LONUTI-811298 format. One record per residue (C-alpha): residue number from 1; residue in one letter; z, y, x. Coordinates in nm, 3 decimals. Layout:
! LONUTI-811298
+-----+---------+---------+---------+---------+
! num ! residuo !      zz !      yy !      xx !
+-----+---------+---------+---------+---------+
! NUM !       A !       Z !       Y !       X !
...
+-----+---------+---------+---------+---------+
***
This chain:
! LONUTI-811298
+-----+---------+---------+---------+---------+
! num ! residuo !      zz !      yy !      xx !
+-----+---------+---------+---------+---------+
!   1 !       X !  -9.750 !   4.459 !   1.490 !
!   2 !       X !  -9.432 !   4.252 !   1.472 !
!   3 !       X !  -9.083 !   4.400 !   1.474 !
!   4 !       X !  -9.044 !   4.396 !   1.851 !
!   5 !       X !  -9.384 !   4.563 !   1.900 !
!   6 !       X !  -9.310 !   4.827 !   1.637 !
!   7 !       X !  -8.975 !   4.898 !   1.798 !
!   8 !       X !  -9.127 !   4.934 !   2.144 !
!   9 !       X !  -9.397 !   5.167 !   2.012 !
!  10 !       X !  -9.194 !   5.392 !   1.785 !
!  11 !       X !  -8.820 !   5.372 !   1.859 !
!  12 !       X !  -8.676 !   5.586 !   2.139 !
!  13 !       X !  -8.621 !   5.368 !   2.442 !
!  14 !       X !  -8.246 !   5.417 !   2.471 !
!  15 !       X !  -8.146 !   5.054 !   2.418 !
!  16 !       X !  -8.210 !   4.759 !   2.645 !
!  17 !       X !  -8.228 !   4.515 !   2.356 !
!  18 !       X !  -8.173 !   4.142 !   2.387 !
!  19 !       X !  -8.491 !   3.944 !   2.305 !
!  20 !       X !  -8.363 !   3.840 !   1.962 !
!  21 !       X !  -8.443 !   3.972 !   1.614 !
!  22 !       X !  -8.179 !   3.911 !   1.348 !
!  23 !       X !  -8.310 !   3.885 !   0.992 !
!  24 !       X !  -8.021 !   3.734 !   0.795 !
!  25 !       X !  -7.675 !   3.589 !   0.818 !
!  26 !       X !  -7.352 !   3.495 !   0.648 !
!  27 !       X !  -7.005 !   3.536 !   0.787 !
!  28 !       X !  -7.006 !   3.474 !   1.162 !
!  29 !       X !  -7.348 !   3.307 !   1.173 !
!  30 !       X !  -7.677 !   3.498 !   1.194 !
!  31 !       X !  -8.041 !   3.384 !   1.201 !
!  32 !       X !  -8.362 !   3.490 !   1.372 !
!  33 !       X !  -8.709 !   3.478 !   1.207 !
!  34 !       X !  -8.761 !   3.120 !   1.323 !
!  35 !       X !  -8.442 !   3.001 !   1.157 !
!  36 !       X !  -8.244 !   2.961 !   1.479 !
!  37 !       X !  -7.875 !   3.020 !   1.415 !
!  38 !       X !  -7.636 !   3.211 !   1.637 !
!  39 !       X !  -7.257 !   3.242 !   1.622 !
!  40 !       X !  -7.189 !   3.615 !   1.631 !
!  41 !       X !  -6.908 !   3.686 !   1.878 !
!  42 !       X !  -6.986 !   4.058 !   1.893 !
!  43 !       X !  -6.972 !   4.162 !   1.525 !
!  44 !       X !  -7.201 !   4.460 !   1.585 !
!  45 !       X !  -6.966 !   4.582 !   1.862 !
!  46 !       X !  -6.662 !   4.541 !   1.641 !
!  47 !       X !  -6.816 !   4.672 !   1.318 !
!  48 !       X !  -6.863 !   4.381 !   1.079 !
!  49 !       X !  -6.491 !   4.313 !   1.045 !
!  50 !       X !  -6.538 !   4.037 !   0.786 !
!  51 !       X !  -6.873 !   3.918 !   0.913 !
!  52 !       X !  -7.225 !   3.949 !   0.775 !
!  53 !       X !  -7.288 !   3.988 !   0.399 !
!  54 !       X !  -6.920 !   3.950 !   0.314 !
!  55 !       X !  -6.904 !   3.892 !  -0.061 !
!  56 !       X !  -6.615 !   4.126 !  -0.145 !
!  57 !       X !  -6.749 !   4.406 !   0.072 !
!  58 !       X !  -7.098 !   4.362 !  -0.074 !
!  59 !       X !  -6.962 !   4.371 !  -0.430 !
!  60 !       X !  -6.764 !   4.690 !  -0.364 !
!  61 !       X !  -7.062 !   4.863 !  -0.204 !
!  62 !       X !  -7.305 !   4.748 !  -0.474 !
!  63 !       X !  -7.077 !   4.860 !  -0.755 !
!  64 !       X !  -7.046 !   5.206 !  -0.603 !
!  65 !       X !  -7.423 !   5.228 !  -0.547 !
!  66 !       X !  -7.462 !   5.187 !  -0.921 !
!  67 !       X !  -7.232 !   5.484 !  -0.985 !
!  68 !       X !  -7.308 !   5.756 !  -0.731 !
!  69 !       X !  -7.433 !   5.706 !  -0.376 !
!  70 !       X !  -7.353 !   6.055 !  -0.244 !
!  71 !       X !  -7.197 !   6.383 !  -0.346 !
!  72 !       X !  -7.132 !   6.695 !  -0.147 !
!  73 !       X !  -6.777 !   6.741 !  -0.023 !
!  74 !       X !  -6.761 !   7.037 !  -0.260 !
!  75 !       X !  -6.674 !   6.775 !  -0.524 !
!  76 !       X !  -6.417 !   6.496 !  -0.551 !
!  77 !       X !  -6.506 !   6.126 !  -0.532 !
!  78 !       X !  -6.256 !   5.849 !  -0.592 !
!  79 !       X !  -6.338 !   5.612 !  -0.299 !
!  80 !       X !  -6.279 !   5.891 !  -0.048 !
!  81 !       X !  -5.940 !   5.982 !  -0.195 !
!  82 !       X !  -5.829 !   5.619 !  -0.235 !
!  83 !       X !  -5.924 !   5.533 !   0.123 !
!  84 !       X !  -5.740 !   5.835 !   0.260 !
!  85 !       X !  -5.427 !   5.731 !   0.069 !
!  86 !       X !  -5.450 !   5.376 !   0.204 !
!  87 !       X !  -5.490 !   5.494 !   0.563 !
!  88 !       X !  -5.194 !   5.730 !   0.537 !
!  89 !       X !  -4.969 !   5.473 !   0.372 !
!  90 !       X !  -5.053 !   5.206 !   0.629 !
!  91 !       X !  -4.998 !   5.433 !   0.930 !
!  92 !       X !  -4.748 !   5.698 !   0.825 !
!  93 !       X !  -5.005 !   5.971 !   0.890 !
!  94 !       X !  -5.037 !   6.263 !   0.647 !
!  95 !       X !  -5.404 !   6.366 !   0.626 !
!  96 !       X !  -5.747 !   6.217 !   0.694 !
!  97 !       X !  -6.078 !   6.381 !   0.782 !
!  98 !       X !  -6.382 !   6.159 !   0.725 !
!  99 !       X !  -6.699 !   6.166 !   0.934 !
! 100 !       X !  -6.983 !   5.928 !   1.019 !
! 101 !       X !  -6.898 !   5.779 !   1.358 !
! 102 !       X !  -6.643 !   5.733 !   1.631 !
! 103 !       X !  -6.780 !   6.021 !   1.836 !
! 104 !       X !  -6.743 !   6.253 !   1.537 !
! 105 !       X !  -6.393 !   6.126 !   1.470 !
! 106 !       X !  -6.308 !   6.209 !   1.831 !
! 107 !       X !  -6.468 !   6.554 !   1.801 !
! 108 !       X !  -6.240 !   6.625 !   1.507 !
! 109 !       X !  -5.937 !   6.495 !   1.695 !
! 110 !       X !  -6.015 !   6.726 !   1.986 !
! 111 !       X !  -6.053 !   7.019 !   1.747 !
! 112 !       X !  -5.712 !   6.944 !   1.595 !
! 113 !       X !  -5.550 !   6.929 !   1.937 !
! 114 !       X !  -5.703 !   7.255 !   2.052 !
! 115 !       X !  -5.645 !   7.445 !   1.729 !
! 116 !       X !  -5.281 !   7.333 !   1.714 !
! 117 !       X !  -5.228 !   7.480 !   2.062 !
! 118 !       X !  -5.425 !   7.795 !   1.984 !
! 119 !       X !  -5.241 !   7.861 !   1.660 !
! 120 !       X !  -4.902 !   7.817 !   1.824 !
! 121 !       X !  -4.952 !   7.941 !   2.181 !
! 122 !       X !  -5.264 !   8.157 !   2.174 !
! 123 !       X !  -5.565 !   8.146 !   2.403 !
! 124 !       X !  -5.547 !   7.970 !   2.738 !
! 125 !       X !  -5.398 !   7.641 !   2.626 !
! 126 !       X !  -5.705 !   7.429 !   2.553 !
! 127 !       X !  -5.754 !   7.162 !   2.822 !
! 128 !       X !  -5.757 !   6.800 !   2.708 !
! 129 !       X !  -5.640 !   6.539 !   2.960 !
! 130 !       X !  -5.824 !   6.207 !   2.941 !
! 131 !       X !  -5.826 !   5.894 !   3.157 !
! 132 !       X !  -6.070 !   5.774 !   3.417 !
! 133 !       X !  -6.274 !   5.475 !   3.298 !
! 134 !       X !  -6.241 !   5.589 !   2.936 !
! 135 !       X !  -6.520 !   5.615 !   2.680 !
! 136 !       X !  -6.500 !   5.852 !   2.384 !
! 137 !       X !  -6.861 !   5.897 !   2.267 !
! 138 !       X !  -7.205 !   6.034 !   2.349 !
! 139 !       X !  -7.204 !   6.388 !   2.212 !
! 140 !       X !  -7.179 !   6.654 !   2.482 !
! 141 !       X !  -6.811 !   6.709 !   2.405 !
! 142 !       X !  -6.709 !   6.344 !   2.383 !
! 143 !       X !  -6.912 !   6.275 !   2.699 !
! 144 !       X !  -6.706 !   6.544 !   2.868 !
! 145 !       X !  -6.393 !   6.363 !   2.747 !
! 146 !       X !  -6.525 !   6.031 !   2.880 !
! 147 !       X !  -6.383 !   5.961 !   3.223 !
! 148 !       X !  -6.692 !   5.796 !   3.373 !
! 149 !       X !  -6.909 !   6.020 !   3.589 !
! 150 !       X !  -7.230 !   5.819 !   3.554 !
! 151 !       X !  -7.241 !   5.914 !   3.185 !
! 152 !       X !  -7.227 !   6.282 !   3.284 !
! 153 !       X !  -7.501 !   6.300 !   3.546 !
! 154 !       X !  -7.807 !   6.368 !   3.330 !
! 155 !       X !  -7.652 !   6.604 !   3.077 !
! 156 !       X !  -7.494 !   6.892 !   3.264 !
! 157 !       X !  -7.343 !   7.128 !   3.179 !
! 158 !       X !  -7.099 !   6.943 !   2.956 !
! 159 !       X !  -6.841 !   7.104 !   2.731 !
! 160 !       X !  -6.570 !   7.254 !   2.954 !
! 161 !       X !  -6.198 !   7.194 !   2.915 !
! 162 !       X !  -6.156 !   6.827 !   3.003 !
! 163 !       X !  -5.980 !   6.676 !   3.304 !
! 164 !       X !  -5.967 !   6.301 !   3.371 !
! 165 !       X !  -5.688 !   6.135 !   3.568 !
! 166 !       X !  -5.636 !   5.772 !   3.679 !
! 167 !       X !  -5.505 !   5.540 !   3.409 !
! 168 !       X !  -5.146 !   5.420 !   3.443 !
! 169 !       X !  -5.065 !   5.699 !   3.692 !
! 170 !       X !  -4.813 !   5.907 !   3.500 !
! 171 !       X !  -4.745 !   6.142 !   3.790 !
! 172 !       X !  -5.116 !   6.235 !   3.800 !
! 173 !       X !  -5.123 !   6.299 !   3.425 !
! 174 !       X !  -4.808 !   6.509 !   3.435 !
! 175 !       X !  -4.940 !   6.714 !   3.727 !
! 176 !       X !  -5.276 !   6.779 !   3.560 !
! 177 !       X !  -5.115 !   6.866 !   3.226 !
! 178 !       X !  -4.895 !   7.130 !   3.390 !
! 179 !       X !  -5.165 !   7.261 !   3.622 !
! 180 !       X !  -5.417 !   7.310 !   3.343 !
! 181 !       X !  -5.168 !   7.410 !   3.071 !
! 182 !       X !  -5.301 !   7.123 !   2.861 !
! 183 !       X !  -5.319 !   7.124 !   2.484 !
! 184 !       X !  -5.358 !   6.749 !   2.438 !
! 185 !       X !  -5.380 !   6.407 !   2.596 !
! 186 !       X !  -5.642 !   6.161 !   2.471 !
! 187 !       X !  -5.628 !   5.788 !   2.552 !
! 188 !       X !  -5.757 !   5.448 !   2.450 !
! 189 !       X !  -5.472 !   5.197 !   2.455 !
! 190 !       X !  -5.733 !   4.942 !   2.558 !
! 191 !       X !  -6.031 !   5.078 !   2.751 !
! 192 !       X !  -6.310 !   4.886 !   2.579 !
! 193 !       X !  -6.635 !   5.007 !   2.736 !
! 194 !       X !  -6.442 !   5.042 !   3.060 !
! 195 !       X !  -6.392 !   4.666 !   3.086 !
! 196 !       X !  -6.145 !   4.565 !   2.810 !
! 197 !       X !  -5.844 !   4.686 !   3.008 !
! 198 !       X !  -5.513 !   4.751 !   2.827 !
! 199 !       X !  -5.296 !   5.036 !   2.948 !
! 200 !       X !  -4.949 !   4.948 !   3.076 !
! 201 !       X !  -4.690 !   4.964 !   2.798 !
! 202 !       X !  -4.444 !   5.173 !   3.001 !
! 203 !       X !  -4.720 !   5.420 !   3.079 !
! 204 !       X !  -4.815 !   5.465 !   2.714 !
! 205 !       X !  -4.452 !   5.525 !   2.621 !
! 206 !       X !  -4.408 !   5.772 !   2.907 !
! 207 !       X !  -4.716 !   5.967 !   2.796 !
! 208 !       X !  -4.586 !   5.981 !   2.441 !
! 209 !       X !  -4.243 !   6.104 !   2.552 !
! 210 !       X !  -4.404 !   6.366 !   2.776 !
! 211 !       X !  -4.635 !   6.499 !   2.505 !
! 212 !       X !  -4.351 !   6.518 !   2.255 !
! 213 !       X !  -4.123 !   6.697 !   2.500 !
! 214 !       X !  -4.393 !   6.951 !   2.590 !
! 215 !       X !  -4.536 !   6.998 !   2.240 !
! 216 !       X !  -4.876 !   6.860 !   2.338 !
! 217 !       X !  -5.087 !   6.662 !   2.094 !
! 218 !       X !  -5.130 !   6.293 !   2.176 !
! 219 !       X !  -5.461 !   6.157 !   2.052 !
! 220 !       X !  -5.524 !   5.782 !   2.047 !
! 221 !       X !  -5.889 !   5.678 !   2.024 !
! 222 !       X !  -5.896 !   5.370 !   1.801 !
! 223 !       X !  -6.272 !   5.363 !   1.747 !
! 224 !       X !  -6.309 !   5.011 !   1.887 !
! 225 !       X !  -5.946 !   4.897 !   1.891 !
! 226 !       X !  -5.864 !   4.986 !   1.531 !
! 227 !       X !  -5.869 !   4.813 !   1.196 !
! 228 !       X !  -5.712 !   4.482 !   1.297 !
! 229 !       X !  -5.912 !   4.428 !   1.615 !
! 230 !       X !  -5.609 !   4.383 !   1.845 !
! 231 !       X !  -5.392 !   4.183 !   1.607 !
! 232 !       X !  -5.222 !   4.496 !   1.471 !
! 233 !       X !  -5.379 !   4.742 !   1.230 !
! 234 !       X !  -5.416 !   4.992 !   1.516 !
! 235 !       X !  -5.369 !   4.918 !   1.884 !
! 236 !       X !  -5.102 !   5.184 !   1.939 !
! 237 !       X !  -4.876 !   4.972 !   1.717 !
! 238 !       X !  -4.866 !   4.714 !   1.997 !
! 239 !       X !  -4.710 !   4.976 !   2.224 !
! 240 !       X !  -4.426 !   5.101 !   2.005 !
! 241 !       X !  -4.547 !   5.461 !   1.970 !
! 242 !       X !  -4.677 !   5.688 !   1.695 !
! 243 !       X !  -4.937 !   5.943 !   1.812 !
! 244 !       X !  -5.012 !   6.282 !   1.659 !
! 245 !       X !  -5.379 !   6.212 !   1.589 !
! 246 !       X !  -5.573 !   5.885 !   1.560 !
! 247 !       X !  -5.952 !   5.852 !   1.559 !
! 248 !       X !  -6.118 !   5.541 !   1.420 !
! 249 !       X !  -6.458 !   5.411 !   1.304 !
! 250 !       X !  -6.654 !   5.087 !   1.369 !
! 251 !       X !  -6.471 !   4.812 !   1.173 !
! 252 !       X !  -6.340 !   5.052 !   0.908 !
! 253 !       X !  -6.671 !   5.071 !   0.723 !
! 254 !       X !  -6.748 !   4.701 !   0.756 !
! 255 !       X !  -7.111 !   4.776 !   0.844 !
! 256 !       X !  -7.176 !   5.121 !   0.699 !
! 257 !       X !  -7.134 !   5.442 !   0.903 !
! 258 !       X !  -6.783 !   5.581 !   0.867 !
! 259 !       X !  -6.543 !   5.761 !   1.097 !
! 260 !       X !  -6.193 !   5.884 !   1.023 !
! 261 !       X !  -5.947 !   6.113 !   1.198 !
! 262 !       X !  -5.588 !   6.048 !   1.093 !
! 263 !       X !  -5.360 !   6.348 !   1.131 !
! 264 !       X !  -4.980 !   6.336 !   1.150 !
! 265 !       X !  -4.738 !   6.552 !   0.956 !
! 266 !       X !  -4.699 !   6.773 !   1.264 !
! 267 !       X !  -5.066 !   6.869 !   1.251 !
! 268 !       X !  -5.148 !   6.824 !   0.884 !
! 269 !       X !  -5.210 !   7.195 !   0.818 !
! 270 !       X !  -5.403 !   7.270 !   1.138 !
! 271 !       X !  -5.744 !   7.239 !   0.970 !
! 272 !       X !  -5.795 !   7.476 !   0.679 !
! 273 !       X !  -6.087 !   7.573 !   0.458 !
! 274 !       X !  -6.407 !   7.600 !   0.661 !
! 275 !       X !  -6.253 !   7.488 !   0.992 !
! 276 !       X !  -6.449 !   7.164 !   0.996 !
! 277 !       X !  -6.696 !   6.973 !   0.782 !
! 278 !       X !  -6.939 !   6.684 !   0.751 !
! 279 !       X !  -7.226 !   6.640 !   0.506 !
! 280 !       X !  -7.194 !   6.262 !   0.491 !
! 281 !       X !  -6.823 !   6.237 !   0.577 !
! 282 !       X !  -6.635 !   6.050 !   0.305 !
! 283 !       X !  -6.956 !   5.912 !   0.156 !
! 284 !       X !  -6.849 !   5.719 !  -0.158 !
! 285 !       X !  -7.049 !   5.407 !  -0.074 !
! 286 !       X !  -6.913 !   5.384 !   0.280 !
! 287 !       X !  -6.562 !   5.454 !   0.156 !
! 288 !       X !  -6.587 !   5.193 !  -0.120 !
! 289 !       X !  -6.678 !   4.936 !   0.144 !
! 290 !       X !  -6.391 !   5.053 !   0.363 !
! 291 !       X !  -6.140 !   5.023 !   0.077 !
! 292 !       X !  -6.245 !   4.659 !   0.048 !
! 293 !       X !  -6.207 !   4.605 !   0.423 !
! 294 !       X !  -5.877 !   4.786 !   0.471 !
! 295 !       X !  -5.723 !   4.628 !   0.164 !
! 296 !       X !  -5.770 !   4.282 !   0.316 !
! 297 !       X !  -5.635 !   4.358 !   0.664 !
! 298 !       X !  -5.288 !   4.236 !   0.574 !
! 299 !       X !  -5.005 !   4.071 !   0.767 !
! 300 !       X !  -5.148 !   3.724 !   0.715 !
! 301 !       X !  -5.489 !   3.819 !   0.854 !
! 302 !       X !  -5.336 !   4.001 !   1.151 !
! 303 !       X !  -5.118 !   3.697 !   1.227 !
! 304 !       X !  -5.431 !   3.480 !   1.214 !
! 305 !       X !  -5.610 !   3.711 !   1.460 !
! 306 !       X !  -5.316 !   3.686 !   1.700 !
! 307 !       X !  -5.299 !   3.307 !   1.667 !
! 308 !       X !  -5.671 !   3.256 !   1.721 !
! 309 !       X !  -5.664 !   3.501 !   2.011 !
! 310 !       X !  -5.384 !   3.306 !   2.175 !
! 311 !       X !  -5.589 !   2.990 !   2.131 !
! 312 !       X !  -5.891 !   3.153 !   2.296 !
! 313 !       X !  -5.683 !   3.278 !   2.588 !
! 314 !       X !  -5.533 !   2.931 !   2.638 !
! 315 !       X !  -5.876 !   2.770 !   2.611 !
! 316 !       X !  -6.038 !   3.001 !   2.865 !
! 317 !       X !  -5.746 !   3.021 !   3.110 !
! 318 !       X !  -5.827 !   2.811 !   3.414 !
! 319 !       X !  -6.165 !   2.703 !   3.277 !
! 320 !       X !  -6.434 !   2.656 !   3.543 !
! 321 !       X !  -6.619 !   2.979 !   3.615 !
! 322 !       X !  -6.365 !   3.202 !   3.438 !
! 323 !       X !  -6.153 !   3.405 !   3.681 !
! 324 !       X !  -5.939 !   3.608 !   3.442 !
! 325 !       X !  -5.898 !   3.725 !   3.081 !
! 326 !       X !  -5.801 !   4.071 !   2.958 !
! 327 !       X !  -5.753 !   4.240 !   2.623 !
! 328 !       X !  -5.567 !   4.175 !   2.299 !
! 329 !       X !  -5.640 !   4.002 !   1.972 !
! 330 !       X !  -6.012 !   3.971 !   1.907 !
! 331 !       X !  -6.096 !   4.221 !   2.181 !
! 332 !       X !  -6.119 !   4.006 !   2.494 !
! 333 !       X !  -6.293 !   4.038 !   2.829 !
! 334 !       X !  -6.376 !   3.740 !   3.050 !
! 335 !       X !  -6.420 !   3.799 !   3.424 !
! 336 !       X !  -6.665 !   3.526 !   3.519 !
! 337 !       X !  -6.778 !   3.389 !   3.854 !
! 338 !       X !  -7.139 !   3.423 !   3.745 !
! 339 !       X !  -7.272 !   3.771 !   3.660 !
! 340 !       X !  -7.168 !   3.856 !   3.305 !
! 341 !       X !  -7.530 !   3.921 !   3.205 !
! 342 !       X !  -7.628 !   3.569 !   3.311 !
! 343 !       X !  -7.347 !   3.418 !   3.106 !
! 344 !       X !  -7.446 !   3.621 !   2.800 !
! 345 !       X !  -7.810 !   3.512 !   2.839 !
! 346 !       X !  -7.712 !   3.145 !   2.862 !
! 347 !       X !  -7.486 !   3.177 !   2.558 !
! 348 !       X !  -7.771 !   3.335 !   2.363 !
! 349 !       X !  -8.003 !   3.052 !   2.462 !
! 350 !       X !  -7.747 !   2.806 !   2.326 !
! 351 !       X !  -7.672 !   2.991 !   2.002 !
! 352 !       X !  -7.387 !   3.233 !   2.071 !
! 353 !       X !  -7.414 !   3.614 !   2.082 !
! 354 !       X !  -7.173 !   3.782 !   2.324 !
! 355 !       X !  -7.148 !   4.128 !   2.477 !
! 356 !       X !  -7.068 !   4.274 !   2.816 !
! 357 !       X !  -6.826 !   4.546 !   2.929 !
! 358 !       X !  -6.872 !   4.647 !   3.292 !
! 359 !       X !  -6.858 !   4.316 !   3.483 !
! 360 !       X !  -6.703 !   4.114 !   3.200 !
! 361 !       X !  -6.821 !   3.909 !   2.907 !
! 362 !       X !  -6.680 !   4.084 !   2.599 !
! 363 !       X !  -6.582 !   3.902 !   2.281 !
! 364 !       X !  -6.536 !   4.086 !   1.950 !
! 365 !       X !  -6.566 !   3.823 !   1.674 !
! 366 !       X !  -6.517 !   3.894 !   1.306 !
! 367 !       X !  -6.151 !   3.906 !   1.209 !
! 368 !       X !  -6.192 !   3.613 !   0.970 !
! 369 !       X !  -6.409 !   3.385 !   1.186 !
! 370 !       X !  -6.337 !   3.023 !   1.083 !
! 371 !       X !  -6.155 !   2.814 !   1.343 !
! 372 !       X !  -6.426 !   2.548 !   1.363 !
! 373 !       X !  -6.689 !   2.814 !   1.430 !
! 374 !       X !  -6.466 !   2.975 !   1.692 !
! 375 !       X !  -6.412 !   2.641 !   1.863 !
! 376 !       X !  -6.787 !   2.575 !   1.877 !
! 377 !       X !  -6.850 !   2.920 !   2.020 !
! 378 !       X !  -6.577 !   2.875 !   2.283 !
! 379 !       X !  -6.731 !   2.546 !   2.398 !
! 380 !       X !  -7.071 !   2.709 !   2.442 !
! 381 !       X !  -6.921 !   3.006 !   2.628 !
! 382 !       X !  -6.727 !   2.779 !   2.863 !
! 383 !       X !  -7.038 !   2.573 !   2.936 !
! 384 !       X !  -7.235 !   2.890 !   3.014 !
! 385 !       X !  -6.976 !   2.998 !   3.272 !
! 386 !       X !  -7.020 !   2.690 !   3.487 !
+-----+---------+---------+---------+---------+
***
């Protein structure tokens, strides 16, 4: 049996895979078993921040593999501590909890928000307000936080204590927060799975002011938007706010499973001994890779992401078959005249791997994609839209 046959026979059928097997790659170019090359404009849904088989990342991971690949969190390991320090210094946060994924990072963030309220105000202040069209994960709790009903239908009852309101409607958020005596508000500054839709800047600022005034915890989900993806280290930095809790994952590990919940000074003592845990959280190999990734997301790289993003937006604006463009940095959504799935299929046929988000073609290239490779990919995408 070949790989596709083995997968169909033995892997749970939860993914509608594209008809392509990837066996190797370097940077932003990957190959199938027949040697056909594809420009990767999806980076594993925003995971391979510096592309495939990045030399520095690979060296950091390999070196750590030769030392110790795992230790229980009952013991100290240097990569975990170093990465936590880097995250705090780059964001102004005070503490970090490490996990394995974005959903787990969001679970921790929700726990922090609820425990802060419980510790300070007692029982009855536990509701978390989220936004319609959001996506926060696939556990029962993060599904409950996700403001898209079709994700909820098959898995009732979900975890109680979540209320979703329309995005960019501050009056609705304020009303719900008061009605439900909310503990926290949880948002994505750019709704990725919801169609690559940025929130309005004034709305984000109003939410932050409201949560500060009413001693509610503001959680920003940076699972997809974080780690340089939007042209800033974290997307909230584009909006001129500082939240209480930040969740992140995907690009942080560079290709290995790693989630992180960044906790502000206000909440730094909320989680004490035994309040939370993760067997693989802070894994030294994953953290060593992340130290390599985070250490290279500097001002020069972020400026390059913004410049290349601006070039893409200019290139696609007004192009035949492209109706509109949304997003920031290297997190862009193209509303196309043709169905997005048809455009993605045509791109794949011609050697470019793209994604979809709702009715849009979604682009999440590696942060360091070379300009000539980006130009070639853009030409193929434009041709597929006609």
